[in-house]
N, C-alpha and C positions, 0 to 999 in steps of 0.2 A: 245663835249669832250668825251662823253661816246663811240661814234663811233670810235673816234681816238684811245682810249684805247683798244677797242676790236680788231681793226686792228693790233695794235702793238703786242698784245698777240698772235694772230693767226700767224703773221709773225715770232715771236720768236719761236713758236712751230714748224713751218715749217722748220726754219733754223736748229733747233736741230735735227729733224728727218731726214733731208736731208743728214746730215753728219754721221749718225749712221750706223754701219754695224753689229749691234747686232744680226740680224736675217738672216745673211748669214751663212749657215752651210756647213761645209766641210765633205764630206763622208769619214769616216775613220774606219779602223779596227785596234785594238791594242792601247796601251798607256793608257788604263784605269787602275784605282786603285780601290780596293774593301775593304770593311770593314772586310771581312773574305774570306778566300779561300775555306772554306767548311761551308755550312749551315747544322747544325745538328738539325733536328726536333725531339723533344723528343718522346719517345715511345708512340705509339697509338695502340688501339685494331683494329683488322680487321674490315673494313667497317665503322669505326668511324672517322670522320674528325678531323684533328689536329687543334691546334691553328695556328694563322698566325705569321710567322717569317719574319724578315726584313733583307734585304741586301742593303747596301748603295754603290752606284757606283759613283766614282769621276772622273771628267774631270779636271785635274790639268793644262792643257795647256791654252794658251791665245787665243785659237780659239774655236768658236762654232763648235761642231761636230755632225754628224748624223751617228748613228750605222746602217749600211745597214741591218743587220740581228741580231735579239736577239730571241733566241728560246730554248726550251728544246730539248735535244738530241733525246729523244723518240717522240718528236712532239706531235700530238694529241692523241697518244696512251699512253702518260705518265699519271700516276696517280697524279702527282704534278700539282698544279695550280699556275699561276703567275698573279700578278696585276702590270701593268706597265703604268705609267701616267694615272691612273684611268681606264684603260682598262684591262679586264680579258681575259686570253687566255693562249696558249702554244707557239704561234709563232707570232712575231712582226717584222715589217719592218720599217726602217728609223726612229729609235728612237733618238730624239734630246736631247742634253745636252749643255747648255750654257758654255762659257769659265769660268774657275775657279768656276764651279758650280758642283752640284751633284744631284742624284735622288735616290729614294727608289724603290726597287723591293720587293713586298710582296709575300711570298711563303707559301703554305699550301698543305696538302696531304690527300687523302682518298684512302686507298689501302687494299687489302686482303692479308692474310698470304701466299696465293698461288702466289702472285706477288713477294714475297721476295726471296732472296737467301736461298735455303733450308738448308744450313749449318749454317748460322748465323742469318737468318730471317731479314737481312737488305734489305731495298728497296732503290735503288739509282738511280740517274739520274744526268744530268749536265745542267747548263745554259750556252749556247754557245753565245759568243759575236763575230759576224762576220761569214762569210761563212766558211765551213769546208775546202774549197780549199785554203783559204787565210792563208799563213804562220804566220800571226800576230793574228790569232784567239785566243781569251782568253776564259777561262772557269772557272766556280765556281761549285764545287761538291755539291750535295744534298744527304743527308743520313738520314734515319729514321729507327727505329726498329719497325717491325710489330709484335704484340703479338696476338697469337691465344687465343680463349676463348670459354667457353660455354655461349651461349646467351639464356636468358629466357625472353620472351616477350609475350604480349597478342596477340591472333589471330585477324585478321581484315578481313572485307569484303568490297569490293569497291562498292560504291553506283552509281546510274546512273549519278549523277552530278560529278563523279570522286572523291568525298570525300570518307572517310573511316569510317566504324562503327567498333569499337574495342570491344573485350571481356571486360566485366566488372564484378567486384565482388560486391555482394549485402551486404551492411553494416547495413541494417535495414531501419527504417523509421524515418523521422523527426517529430517535434511536430504537424505538420499538416497531418501526415499520408502519406507523399510523400516518395517514396523510395530514399535511399541514396546509391549511387554507386560510385565506383572508378575504373579507368582503371587497369586491371590486370587479372590474372588467377591463378587457383590452380596448384601447383606442381604435377607432374605425376611420378609414379614409373616406367612406361614403355614408356617414351617419345620417339618417333621415331627418334629424332635427338640426344638428350642429354642422353638417357638412364634413369637411376634412378635419378630423380631430387630431391629426398628426401635424398640423400647422396652426400654431397658436399665434394669432395676430393681436394688434393693439386696438381693434375696432371697438371691443367691449370686453369686460373682465371675464375670466373663467372661474367657475366655482366647482370644486371637486368634492364629491361625497364618496367615501370608501377610497380604494386605491385604483388610480388610473394606471394602466400598464402599456408600455410601448412594446408591440409584438416583435418577435424575433425577425431579424433582417429588415427592420424598419427603423427610420430615424424621426424623432420628434423635433421639429424646428420651431423655435420660439423667437418671434420678432422683437426688435427693439421697442421698448415702451409697453410691452405686454404686462398685464397684472393678473396674477394667478392666486386664487384664494382657496385654502383647504379647510374643510369642515373638521371638527374633532375626529380623531382616529382615522384620518385620511392622509393620503400622500401620493407619491408617484413612484412607479417601479419601472426600471429599464431592464428588459429581459436579456437572456443570452443572445449574443450577436446583434442586439439592438443598440441604438445610440440616442443621445440627446445633444442637440446643438442650440445653445442659448446665445443669441446674437445681439445682445445689448450693446449700446454705444455710449460714449460720454455725453452727459447732459450739460446744458448751459444755464439752467435755472434751478431754483430750489425745489421745483415740482418734480425733478428727476424724470423728465419727459422721455428720455431715451433709455433709462435704466429698466431692466426687467426686475420685478419684485414678486417673490413668493412669500406669502404670509397667510394668517388665518382669515376666516370669513367674518369675524366680528370687527366692524368698521368703527365702533365707538372709540373715542379717545381713551377711555379707561382700559381698553384692551390693547392699545397700540404697542405696549412693551411687555405684555404678560407672557412668560415662557410656557412652553409645553402645550400650546393650543392645538397642534396637529402633529402628524407623525414624522415623516422623513422623505427625502429624495433618495431612493434606494437603487444603487447601481449594482446589480446582481453579478454573480460569477459568470464571466463570459461576455458581459456587455463590453462594448468596444468603441474607440474613437469618440469618446464623450468630450465635448468642447463647451466651455462655459465662459462667457465674457460679459462683464458689467451686469452682474446679477447680485441682488440683495435677498438674503433669506432671513426671515425674522420669526421668532416665537415658535419654533418647532421643538420636538423632543430631541431628535438628532437632525442637524441641518442636512448633511450629506452622509449616507451610509454606503461605504464601498466594501463589498464582500468579494475579495479575490481580484483577479486581473485577467486580461485576455490571452495571456501566455506569450506575448511578444515583448520585445524590448521597448516598443513605443508606449508612451504613457497611456494607460486606460482612461485617465481623466486629466485634461489640461485646463487649468484655471487661470483666468486673467481678470483683474479688477473685480474681485468677488468679495462681498461682505456677508458675514454670518453673525447674527446677534441673538441673544436671549434664548438659547437652547437649554431645556431643562436637564439634558444629559451631556451631549457632546456636540461641538460644532461640526467637525469632520471626524467621523469614526471610520478608519480604514483598516481592514483586516487582510493582510497579504496584498495590499494595494500597490498600484503603480501610478503615482501622481506627480505632476509638475505644476507649480503655481508661481505666479508673478502678481504682485500687488494684491495679495490676499489679506483680509483683515477679519479677525474673529475675536469676539469678546462676550463676556457674561454667559458662561456655560456652567451647568451644575457640577460636572466632573472634570472635563478638560476641553480646551478650545480645539486642539488637534490631538488625536490619538492615533499613532501609527502602531497598531497592535498586530500580533501574529506576524511580525516581520514585514517585509515588503521593500519597495523602492520609492524614495521620496526626494524631491528637490524643490526647494522654495527659495525665491530670490526677492528681496525687497518686500517682505511680508511683515505684518504686525500681528503677533499672537499674544493677545492680552486676555486676562481673565479677572474681572472684578466682581465675580459672583459673591453674594454676601454669606460666605461660610469659610472656615479656615482649612478645609480639606481639598479644595480644588487645585488644579494646576493649569498651566497654559499649554505645555507640550509634553506628551507622554509617548515614549518609545519602548516597545517590548518585543520579545521573540517567543512569547507564550512559554512552552515547556522546553525550548531549546532544540526541538526536532529540526532537522535540516530543511524541511518544507516550510518552516516558519522563520528562516534566517532573515535577518535585517541586512540586506545586501547593499543598501545605500540610504542615508538620511542626511542630505546636505542642506544646510541653512546658510544663505549668503545675504549679508546686509539686512538681517532681520532684527526686529525688536521682539523679545520674549519676556513678558512682564506680567505681574499679577498682584492682587491685594494679599494673597497668601505669601508665605516666606519663600517657597520653592516653586519657581515658574517652570522648571523642567523636572521630569521624573523618568529615569532610565532604569529599565529592568532587564538584565541580561541573564539568560540561562544556558545558551548554547555557545558555540565557538565563533560563529559568523555574526558579528554585531558591529556593522560599519556605520559610523556617523561622524559628522564634522560640522562645527559651527565656525563660520568664517566672517569676521568683522560683524559680530552680533552683539547686541546689548541684552544681557541675560540677568534676571533677578534670581539670586541664590543666597538667601540670608540664613546661613546655617549657624544659628545662634548657639545651639547646643554642641557644635563641632561633631555632629553625628556622622558626617560624610568626609571628614578631614582626610582619612586614609583610603577612601574609596576611589579606585583608579578611574571609574566612570566619570568622576567630577574633578579630575585633575586639570584645573584651569590653566596651569602652567605648561601643559602639554600642547604644543602648537599643532600637532597632528590632529588633535581633537578640537582644540579651541584656538583658532588662529586670530590674533589681534582682537580679542573680545573684551568688552567692558562688562564687568560683573558688578551688579548692584547688590552690595552686601547688606544694605538696609534701605529704608525708604527715602533717604536723602542722597546717598552716594550713587552716582551715575543714574540720576533720575531721568526718565524719558520726557518729563514735562508735558504729559498729555493735557489737552484742553479740558476735558471732562470725561474721564474714563468710565465712570459709573453710568453715564448716559451715552456711552458708545461714541463719544467725540474723541477720536484717537489721533487727530492731527497734533504734531509736536510744535512746541513753542521755541522762542529764541534761546531759552536757557536749557534746552534739552541736551543731554550728553550724547544723543544720537546725531546731533547737528554736525555736519561736515566730517564725520568719522567713518563713513562707509568706504568701501573699495570701489572707486569709480569705474574700474574695468568691468564690473558687473552691471553698471548703471546704463544700460544700452536702450532703455525704454522710459517713457514718461511716467510720472507718478500716478497714483490712482485718480487724481483730479485732473489728469492730462497736463500737468505742469512739467515743463522740460527739466530734466536733470542735467546739470552742467557744472564744471569746476569741481569743488569739494562737495560731494554728494552726501545725503543723509541716510542713515539706517531707517528701515521700516518702509511702509507703503506710501507715506506722505512726506513731501518736502516741508520743512519748517515754515511757520508763518507767525506773524504777530497777532495776538488776541488779548482781549481784556481779561 
């Protein structure tokens, strides 16, 4: 019986395949349809590969077809790369598509600005379907914009095994006395290619590979309108006795023409808001006189890392009109830092927007610390004194006319271990929804104590004392007409314009923005 069943199944399979013509292909040029007639690859920097883009090719006919020639017009000289049926290349022959079926072609590019049209910096090519002599030949255009840039990267030496040894920066030693290094190099005032690397202008973007370091006793000056792009695992280090001065100014258009922007080097829209694409701006112990105005930092691991201070009463870091978004860990992580900030806005950070850790001295006025990261464990502001040792004392943490809000229940997190833990929230809107009454008897959160919380508005749930942000999850933190922060600030602190350069007068608003109407 089992043999008979097996014979019947084999015979049935043979009868089916004997009458199929699915794998008979007709050579044909023309008659194809495409998901787009032009593939626009987003802007890339010279010599940096693009993302991969897709083109879908349809065979709407009832016949299996074979495309005799599918190629880039420039052939093997093209800077574009194709992937067709799992095969990479620039020229393909006899590409098959079943009847009523389709296939994907994947397209990417790596080109230099010298390859582009000198008038518009566009690099173009075509995918040709069929021989050029065939009148039915079809084509799809390929277009990408190549952007020139200053490239700053560590030197390297090739080893006998064809690997490379890269320049490294010495960061000190670990607990066992072993050296700590990171791939990078110091910026140079007379670099043979880039010229003065300690003065970043707005003439063309800068792309950083590894860590660029400001040498001791030098100052990195960044002009208004400069655009700085960091590759993965890259960043900027300001050494002992070194400084950074970011001199952005207010912009008048949506292009943010005068804002300085630090972000990753992936320019495609899909990467515009992706956290953790690069490392950090690291102000090391002993860096001094760091001044930042009108700077936006996006998509870092830690936006600004401050490890220590310069030992004076003057702030090691002075921030004005500074925005930090989409950091996978912390927006500003300060360890025993000394920071002053006005019109600082931070949002969407994996752990905390601002963390004043290991004590320190901090003063923020008219700032918006929000955190709408999609997890329940983050906070907006964290203050701690580590293990309570006197060297980690929190000597000052003043927040004046600030909004501190988050999608989690507790927008502030205070951890006191020692005796010196000085903080004050003055005319601030703070979200603290202690639904389980876990902190009811904790003196750190005694909101009736005017010494700690002077005339503060406490958002005990999502509707009480709502800041009415325009779109917090998308970093639009301007407040609306229904905001509890509207007109409730102490105007004696409102001695400067808001972050959009709007004048503060009369009854002023908490946070970095004056309220406005929006849809």
